[in-house]
C-alpha positions as CSV (number, residue, x, y, z in Angstrom):
1,M,34.1,80.2,136.3
2,T,36.5,79.1,139.2
3,S,34.8,78.3,142.9
4,K,36.1,80.2,145.6
5,I,36.7,76.9,146.9
6,T,38.4,75.9,143.7
7,H,40.9,79.3,144.2
8,G,41.0,78.4,147.9
9,W,42.7,74.9,147.7
10,R,45.2,76.5,145.2
11,L,46.3,79.3,147.3
12,W,46.1,76.7,150.4
13,K,48.5,74.6,148.8
14,W,50.8,77.7,147.2
15,G,51.1,79.3,150.9
16,R,52.4,75.9,152.5
17,T,54.9,75.7,149.8
18,L,55.9,79.4,150.5
19,A,56.0,79.1,153.9
20,R,58.1,75.9,153.8
21,H,61.1,78.2,151.9
22,G,60.1,81.0,155.0
23,A,58.5,83.2,151.7
24,L,55.7,84.4,154.5
25,R,57.8,85.5,157.5
26,G,58.0,89.4,155.5
27,L,54.0,89.4,155.7
28,E,53.9,88.2,158.9
29,R,56.6,90.6,160.4
30,D,55.1,93.5,158.2
31,P,53.0,95.6,160.8
32,S,51.5,97.0,157.6
33,T,49.8,93.8,157.0
34,P,46.0,93.7,157.9
35,P,45.8,91.2,161.0
36,G,43.7,88.6,159.3
37,L,46.3,88.5,156.6
38,R,48.9,88.0,159.1
39,R,46.8,85.0,160.7
40,V,46.6,83.5,157.9
41,A,50.3,83.7,157.0
42,R,50.7,82.2,160.6
43,L,48.2,79.1,159.9
44,L,50.1,78.0,157.3
45,Q,53.5,78.1,158.6
46,M,52.2,75.8,161.4
47,G,53.9,72.1,161.9
48,M,56.6,73.1,159.6
49,F,60.3,74.2,159.8
50,V,60.7,77.3,158.4
51,P,64.2,78.6,157.3
52,K,65.4,81.9,159.2
53,E,66.6,83.3,155.5
54,P,63.9,83.6,153.6
55,R,64.6,81.7,149.9
56,Y,62.1,84.3,148.0
57,A,63.0,82.8,144.8
58,Q,63.5,78.9,145.2
59,A,59.9,79.1,146.6
60,L,58.7,80.6,143.6
61,Q,60.6,78.7,141.6
62,A,59.3,75.2,143.3
63,L,55.4,76.5,142.2
64,G,56.7,76.2,138.3
65,P,56.4,78.7,135.4
66,A,53.4,80.6,136.1
67,A,54.6,81.8,140.1
68,I,58.1,82.3,138.2
69,K,56.6,84.8,136.0
70,L,54.9,86.1,138.8
71,G,58.2,86.4,140.8
72,Q,59.8,88.6,137.9
73,T,56.6,91.0,138.2
74,L,56.5,91.3,141.9
75,A,60.4,91.9,141.8
76,T,59.2,95.6,139.6
77,R,57.1,95.9,143.5
78,P,59.6,96.2,146.1
79,D,56.9,98.8,148.0
80,L,55.0,95.6,147.8
81,V,56.8,92.8,148.7
82,G,59.6,94.6,150.7
83,E,62.9,95.8,149.4
84,D,64.9,92.5,150.0
85,P,62.6,90.2,148.5
86,A,62.5,92.2,145.3
87,H,66.0,92.2,145.3
88,D,66.3,88.2,146.0
89,L,63.3,88.0,143.3
90,L,65.7,89.9,140.7
91,A,68.2,87.2,141.0
92,L,65.2,84.6,140.3
93,Q,66.3,82.0,137.2
94,D,63.7,81.7,134.6
95,A,65.0,78.1,134.2
96,L,63.2,74.5,134.1
97,P,64.5,71.2,133.1
98,P,64.1,70.4,129.5
99,L,61.4,68.1,128.3
100,P,63.0,65.5,126.3
101,W,63.2,65.6,122.3
102,S,60.6,63.2,121.6
103,V,57.9,65.7,122.8
104,I,59.5,68.6,121.6
105,R,59.7,67.4,117.8
106,P,56.2,67.3,117.5
107,A,55.4,70.4,119.2
108,I,58.3,72.2,116.6
109,E,56.3,70.2,113.6
110,A,52.8,71.3,114.7
111,G,53.6,75.0,115.0
112,L,55.2,75.4,111.8
113,G,52.6,73.0,110.0
114,R,55.3,71.3,108.5
115,P,57.8,68.2,109.0
116,I,61.4,69.7,110.2
117,E,63.4,68.2,107.3
118,S,61.6,70.5,105.4
119,V,62.5,73.7,107.0
120,F,66.0,73.0,108.8
121,A,68.9,71.0,107.6
122,E,69.8,69.7,111.0
123,I,68.7,70.6,114.7
124,E,70.5,69.9,118.2
125,E,68.1,67.2,120.5
126,V,69.7,69.0,123.1
127,P,68.4,72.2,123.5
128,V,71.2,75.3,124.9
129,G,68.5,76.9,127.2
130,A,65.3,75.6,129.0
131,A,62.8,78.4,131.0
132,S,59.4,77.6,132.1
133,I,57.4,79.0,129.3
134,A,59.7,77.7,126.5
135,Q,63.0,76.1,125.3
136,V,65.6,77.0,122.3
137,H,67.3,74.4,120.0
138,R,70.3,75.5,117.6
139,A,69.4,74.9,113.9
140,V,70.8,75.0,110.3
141,T,68.0,76.1,107.8
142,T,67.9,74.3,104.5
143,D,69.7,77.5,102.6
144,G,72.5,76.7,105.4
145,R,72.2,79.8,108.1
146,T,72.5,78.7,111.7
147,V,69.7,80.2,114.1
148,A,68.2,79.7,117.7
149,V,64.3,77.8,117.2
150,K,62.5,78.9,120.3
151,V,59.7,76.4,121.0
152,L,56.6,76.7,123.8
153,R,56.3,73.9,126.0
154,P,53.2,71.9,125.2
155,G,50.2,72.9,127.6
156,V,51.6,75.5,129.2
157,E,48.6,77.9,127.9
158,H,46.6,76.1,129.9
159,E,48.7,75.9,133.4
160,F,49.3,80.3,132.7
161,N,45.4,80.5,132.6
162,Q,44.5,78.3,135.7
163,A,47.2,80.0,137.8
164,I,46.5,83.5,136.5
165,D,42.6,83.0,137.0
166,T,43.4,82.4,140.7
167,Y,46.1,85.3,141.5
168,E,43.3,87.3,140.2
169,W,40.9,86.8,142.5
170,A,43.5,86.7,145.4
171,A,44.8,90.1,144.3
172,A,40.5,91.5,144.2
173,Q,40.6,89.9,148.0
174,L,43.7,91.9,149.1
175,E,42.4,94.8,147.7
176,A,39.4,94.9,149.6
177,Y,41.2,94.9,152.9
178,G,41.7,98.7,151.8
179,G,44.0,101.3,153.3
180,E,47.8,100.6,152.2
181,L,47.3,97.2,150.3
182,K,44.3,99.4,148.4
183,R,47.0,101.7,147.0
184,L,49.2,99.4,146.0
185,R,47.2,98.1,143.4
186,P,47.5,94.3,143.9
187,R,45.2,93.4,140.6
188,L,47.2,96.0,138.8
189,V,50.5,93.9,139.3
190,I,48.3,90.4,138.2
191,E,47.1,92.9,135.0
192,T,50.9,93.8,134.3
193,M,52.0,89.9,134.5
194,K,48.7,89.1,132.4
195,R,49.9,91.1,129.3
196,W,53.5,89.9,129.7
197,T,52.7,86.3,129.4
198,A,49.8,86.9,126.9
199,R,53.1,88.3,124.5
200,E,55.3,85.5,125.8
201,L,52.5,83.0,124.6
202,D,52.6,83.8,121.4
203,L,56.3,84.0,119.5
204,R,54.7,86.1,116.9
205,R,54.5,89.1,119.1
206,E,58.5,88.5,120.9
207,A,59.3,88.5,117.4
208,A,57.6,91.4,116.0
209,S,58.6,93.3,119.5
210,A,62.3,91.8,118.4
211,S,62.0,93.2,114.3
212,E,60.7,96.7,116.1
213,L,63.9,97.1,118.6
214,A,66.1,96.9,116.0
215,E,64.3,99.3,113.4
216,A,64.5,101.8,116.7
217,M,67.9,100.9,117.5
218,Q,69.8,101.6,113.9
219,A,70.9,104.9,115.5
220,E,72.9,103.0,118.1
221,P,75.5,101.2,116.6
222,D,77.2,99.7,119.5
223,F,73.8,97.9,119.9
224,T,72.2,94.8,118.1
225,V,69.4,93.2,117.6
226,P,69.1,89.3,116.0
227,A,67.2,89.2,112.8
228,V,64.2,87.4,112.8
229,D,63.4,84.0,110.3
230,W,60.1,85.1,109.4
231,Q,59.2,81.9,106.9
232,R,59.8,79.5,109.8
233,T,58.3,81.3,112.8
234,T,54.5,81.3,113.8
235,S,52.4,81.6,117.4
236,R,54.7,78.6,118.8
237,V,58.2,78.7,117.0
238,L,60.4,81.5,116.8
239,T,63.6,81.4,114.4
240,I,66.1,83.6,115.0
241,E,69.9,84.6,113.9
242,W,72.3,82.7,115.8
243,I,74.4,85.0,118.2
244,D,77.9,83.6,118.6
245,G,79.1,86.0,121.4
246,I,80.2,86.3,124.8
247,K,77.8,86.2,127.8
248,L,78.1,89.8,129.9
249,S,78.1,87.2,132.9
250,N,80.9,86.0,131.9
251,R,83.8,88.8,132.7
252,A,87.1,86.5,132.6
253,A,85.8,85.4,129.1
254,L,85.0,89.1,128.4
255,I,88.4,90.2,129.4
256,E,90.2,87.0,127.9
257,A,88.5,88.1,124.8
258,G,90.3,91.7,124.8
259,H,87.3,94.0,125.3
260,D,87.4,96.6,127.0
261,L,84.7,96.4,129.6
262,P,84.4,100.0,131.1
263,A,83.5,101.1,127.3
264,M,81.0,98.4,127.0
265,A,79.6,99.6,130.3
266,R,78.9,102.7,129.0
267,K,77.3,101.2,125.8
268,L,75.2,99.6,127.7
269,V,73.8,102.7,129.5
270,Q,74.2,104.9,126.2
271,A,71.7,101.7,124.3
272,F,69.1,101.3,127.5
273,L,68.8,105.4,127.7
274,R,67.9,105.7,124.1
275,Q,65.3,102.8,124.1
276,A,63.7,104.1,127.1
277,I,63.9,108.2,126.2
278,A,64.5,108.4,123.1
279,E,62.7,105.6,121.4
280,G,59.8,105.1,124.3
281,F,60.2,101.0,123.6
282,F,62.8,99.3,125.6
283,H,64.0,95.4,126.2
284,A,62.6,95.0,129.8
285,D,64.5,91.8,130.9
286,M,68.4,93.3,130.3
287,H,70.2,91.0,132.6
288,Q,73.8,89.3,132.0
289,G,72.3,86.3,130.7
290,N,70.3,87.8,127.7
291,L,72.9,90.5,127.1
292,F,76.0,89.5,124.7
293,A,79.3,91.2,123.7
294,L,80.3,90.2,119.9
295,P,83.9,90.1,118.7
296,D,83.6,93.5,117.0
297,G,82.8,94.9,120.6
298,R,78.9,95.5,119.9
299,I,76.5,94.3,122.8
300,C,73.9,92.1,121.5
301,A,70.3,91.2,123.2
302,I,68.1,88.4,123.1
303,D,64.7,87.2,124.5
304,F,62.2,90.0,123.8
305,G,59.2,88.4,125.6
306,I,59.1,91.4,128.0
307,M,59.1,94.5,126.5
308,G,58.2,98.2,127.6
309,R,56.6,101.3,126.4
310,I,56.2,104.5,127.6
311,D,54.6,107.6,125.5
312,R,56.3,111.1,124.5
313,R,54.7,112.9,127.4
314,A,56.2,110.5,130.3
315,R,59.5,110.2,128.2
316,V,59.6,114.0,128.5
317,W,58.6,114.0,132.3
318,L,61.2,111.1,132.9
319,A,64.5,112.9,130.9
320,E,63.6,116.0,133.2
321,I,63.4,114.1,136.5
322,L,66.5,112.4,135.4
323,Y,68.4,115.6,134.8
324,G,66.9,117.1,137.6
325,L,68.1,114.6,139.8
326,I,71.5,115.0,138.3
327,T,71.8,118.4,138.2
328,G,69.5,118.4,141.7
329,N,67.4,120.8,140.7
330,Y,64.7,119.0,143.5
331,R,62.1,121.9,142.7
332,R,61.9,121.0,139.0
333,V,61.7,117.4,139.5
334,A,58.9,117.9,142.0
335,E,57.1,120.3,140.1
336,I,56.8,117.4,137.1
337,H,55.1,115.0,139.9
338,F,52.5,117.4,139.9
339,E,52.2,118.3,136.7
340,A,52.2,114.4,135.5
341,G,49.2,113.4,138.1
342,Y,51.6,111.6,140.3
343,V,51.1,113.1,143.3
344,P,47.7,114.7,144.0
345,A,47.2,117.8,144.3
346,H,46.3,118.6,147.5
347,H,50.0,118.1,148.6
348,N,52.5,120.7,148.6
349,V,55.2,121.1,146.2
350,A,57.8,122.5,148.2
351,E,57.9,119.5,150.9
352,F,57.6,117.0,148.0
353,A,61.0,118.6,147.1
354,T,62.3,118.7,150.1
355,A,62.0,114.7,150.3
356,L,63.5,114.3,147.0
357,R,66.2,116.1,147.9
358,A,66.8,114.0,150.8
359,V,67.2,111.1,148.5
360,G,68.6,112.4,145.7
361,E,71.9,114.5,147.6
362,P,73.1,111.4,149.1
363,M,73.8,110.1,145.3
364,R,75.1,112.8,143.7
365,G,78.8,112.6,142.5
366,L,79.3,109.0,144.0
367,A,80.2,105.7,141.8
368,V,77.8,103.2,141.7
369,K,79.8,100.9,143.8
370,D,79.7,103.3,146.7
371,M,75.7,104.1,146.2
372,S,73.3,101.5,148.1
373,V,70.6,101.2,145.5
374,G,68.6,99.4,148.2
375,M,68.4,102.4,150.3
376,M,67.7,104.7,147.4
377,L,64.7,102.5,146.3
378,E,63.3,102.2,149.8
379,S,63.5,106.2,150.6
380,L,61.8,106.5,147.1
381,F,59.3,104.3,148.1
382,N,58.6,106.0,151.4
383,I,58.0,109.1,149.8
384,T,55.4,107.5,147.3
385,R,53.7,106.2,150.4
386,D,54.2,109.7,152.4
387,F,52.6,111.6,149.1
388,D,49.6,109.0,148.3
389,M,51.1,109.0,145.0
390,Q,49.5,105.6,142.9
391,T,51.5,102.7,141.6
392,Q,52.1,103.8,137.5
393,P,53.0,100.1,135.9
394,H,55.1,101.5,132.9
395,L,57.4,103.3,135.4
396,L,58.0,100.1,137.5
397,L,58.9,98.1,134.7
398,L,61.2,100.6,133.3
399,Q,62.7,101.0,137.4
400,K,63.4,97.4,137.3
401,T,65.4,97.3,134.1
402,M,67.1,100.4,135.2
403,V,68.3,98.2,138.5
404,M,69.1,95.3,135.9
405,V,71.2,97.9,133.8
406,E,73.2,99.2,136.8
407,G,74.3,95.9,138.0
408,V,75.4,94.9,134.6
409,A,77.2,98.1,134.3
410,T,78.2,97.7,137.6
411,A,79.9,93.8,136.9
412,L,81.4,95.4,134.1
413,D,83.2,98.7,135.9
414,P,82.5,98.8,139.0
415,D,84.2,102.5,138.8
416,I,81.1,104.1,136.6
417,N,79.5,106.9,137.7
418,L,75.7,106.3,136.0
419,W,74.5,109.7,136.8
420,E,78.0,111.2,135.0
421,T,77.7,108.8,131.9
422,A,73.7,109.5,131.6
423,A,73.9,113.5,131.9
424,P,75.1,113.7,127.9
425,F,72.5,111.8,126.3
426,V,69.9,113.3,129.0
427,R,70.9,116.5,128.2
428,G,71.2,116.5,124.8
429,W,67.6,114.4,124.2
430,I,65.7,117.4,126.2
431,R,67.7,120.0,124.2
432,D,66.6,118.3,121.4
433,E,63.2,117.5,122.3
434,L,62.6,120.3,124.6
435,G,64.8,123.3,123.2
436,P,63.5,126.6,121.2
437,E,64.2,124.9,118.2
438,A,62.5,121.9,119.0
439,A,59.1,124.0,120.0
440,V,59.4,126.2,116.6
441,A,59.5,122.7,114.7
442,D,56.5,121.7,117.2
443,R,54.4,124.5,116.2
444,I,55.1,124.7,112.3
445,V,54.5,121.1,112.0
446,T,51.1,121.6,114.1
447,D,50.0,124.6,112.3
448,L,50.5,123.0,109.2
449,R,48.2,119.6,110.2
450,T,45.8,122.5,110.9
451,F,46.1,124.0,107.4
452,A,46.0,120.9,106.1
453,R,42.2,119.7,107.5
454,L,41.1,123.6,106.4
455,P,39.7,122.4,102.7
456,Q,37.9,119.1,104.6
457,L,36.4,121.8,107.7
458,I,35.1,124.1,105.1
459,R,33.3,121.1,103.2
460,N,31.5,120.6,106.2
461,L,30.5,123.4,107.2
462,E,29.1,124.0,102.8
463,A,27.5,120.1,104.3
464,R,25.7,121.6,106.7
465,Y,25.1,125.0,105.3
466,P,24.2,124.7,101.8
467,T,22.5,127.8,101.5
468,P,24.1,131.3,100.7
469,G,23.2,132.6,103.7
470,G,24.3,130.3,105.4
471,A,21.4,129.8,107.3
472,P,20.0,125.9,107.9
473,P,17.5,124.7,104.7
474,A,14.1,125.1,105.7
475,P,12.2,121.9,106.1
476,P,10.0,121.1,102.9
477,L,6.6,121.9,103.3
478,R,4.3,119.5,103.6
479,E,1.2,119.2,101.7
480,I,-3.0,120.2,102.6
481,E,-4.2,118.0,104.5
482,V,-7.7,117.6,104.7
483,I,-9.3,117.1,108.1
484,R,-13.3,115.7,108.2
485,V,-14.2,118.5,111.2
486,G,-17.6,117.9,113.1
487,G,-20.4,117.3,110.3
488,G,-18.3,119.4,107.9
489,W,-15.3,119.7,105.5
490,R,-12.6,122.2,107.0
491,Y,-8.7,122.3,105.4
492,I,-6.0,123.1,107.6
493,G,-2.8,123.7,105.7
494,V,-0.3,122.3,108.2
495,A,2.7,123.9,106.0
496,V,1.5,127.2,106.9
497,V,1.7,126.6,110.5
498,S,5.0,124.9,109.7
499,A,6.6,127.9,107.9
500,A,5.6,130.0,110.8
501,L,7.6,128.3,113.1
502,A,11.0,128.4,111.1
503,V,10.0,132.2,110.4
504,A,10.0,132.7,114.1
505,A,12.8,130.7,114.6
506,T,15.0,132.7,112.2
507,L,14.0,136.2,114.2
508,L,14.7,134.4,117.4
509,A,18.3,133.3,115.9
510,S,19.0,136.9,114.5
């Protein structure tokens, strides 16, 4: 078990790096920061030049791979770190200098358990991408297919485990301050990051996520997922179909290739809504670098290390919330929050509806270019604070992804109106899932399942009450015991006593 001294030393080193990039300014100036924590922030900044404009993303990149992942997690929590830091962290580049081929080749062979020549006809030694956890090389399989080979950096698991151990300890200390810090649940942030990292450190799970998303998106022909090569995939090496396309970040190349950018923006929004609402399983890292335009106009996603999942109940709430905001039915949106338990019952539904109206009305009918997403999120998080709403991890991850998708869609088509684009899909899903036909279908399915359980229920009853009268069987009569009492023999029938008790019980029951 790591000692408090070790945790403290790590946090001190990391804090000095954050201070050097001005990343502690916000913590020091925030009036809700506990006095003790504010004093620590000032102490960490002593004796160094602190830039006027904080550089949050640069600070975490300087701290290494684990801090980069922490920054990506914190980008989903503007309520915890503030709107400006969260926006800056959204641009955090998960990139590090690549490791040399002399280190990566043994890692690939150890991960596959075979020599490279027996698996790949050729493989490029210079990586096409290098991130905090893994790097990717282009290769050709022995049967002639072009693939991308992703391999974990050696020793990355140990580095992450050390860092997360200290993050968990620090989060527990923050929650101990109570008040606003306890409501914001920093330990939950680290737990979320820990789950994401566990998935990314096992490349078979990333492969499984890609396969599952591909199946879920078969109904969306304009969105595709590369195929996994399971014979060349292990926990440390992932082999997946190579994608020849243009990154959605390269607007000039997209226009030169003749792509319809407004149509592509609508396809992206539609694909995201299908993932989040219809399937409940969504790509949670849909930034421009992970999305490609294929020659036939389809969008292809890569990098499935971070995925989100929400159950049907939460998806129904989400759809109704979105539709309520689109149509201006704030009362229904407020009721959903209370039904879901997001807002404590002691608050007033009408007051919450009015607060939502103050956020939603200024946005309705505006194009994305005319909206201030930052102001909207700030208003929403002020509402959560005013109404004692605890953070919901699945909704925060979804919200972060929505901001990403909005950013990519806006870059493709600055005039897109997300509300109008989303409305037909959300309306159709609500009709299909919550309309009268769906209610009847759900009732039929429920009744059929109940009917199917009847035979087993009858068998269970017969096993419990096998006698014709349906009463429990009487206990077996014990043999008459011979007990010596005093100087002579007395015969006491214990069975008689048992039978009398059984008859009395039957009479009382009747």
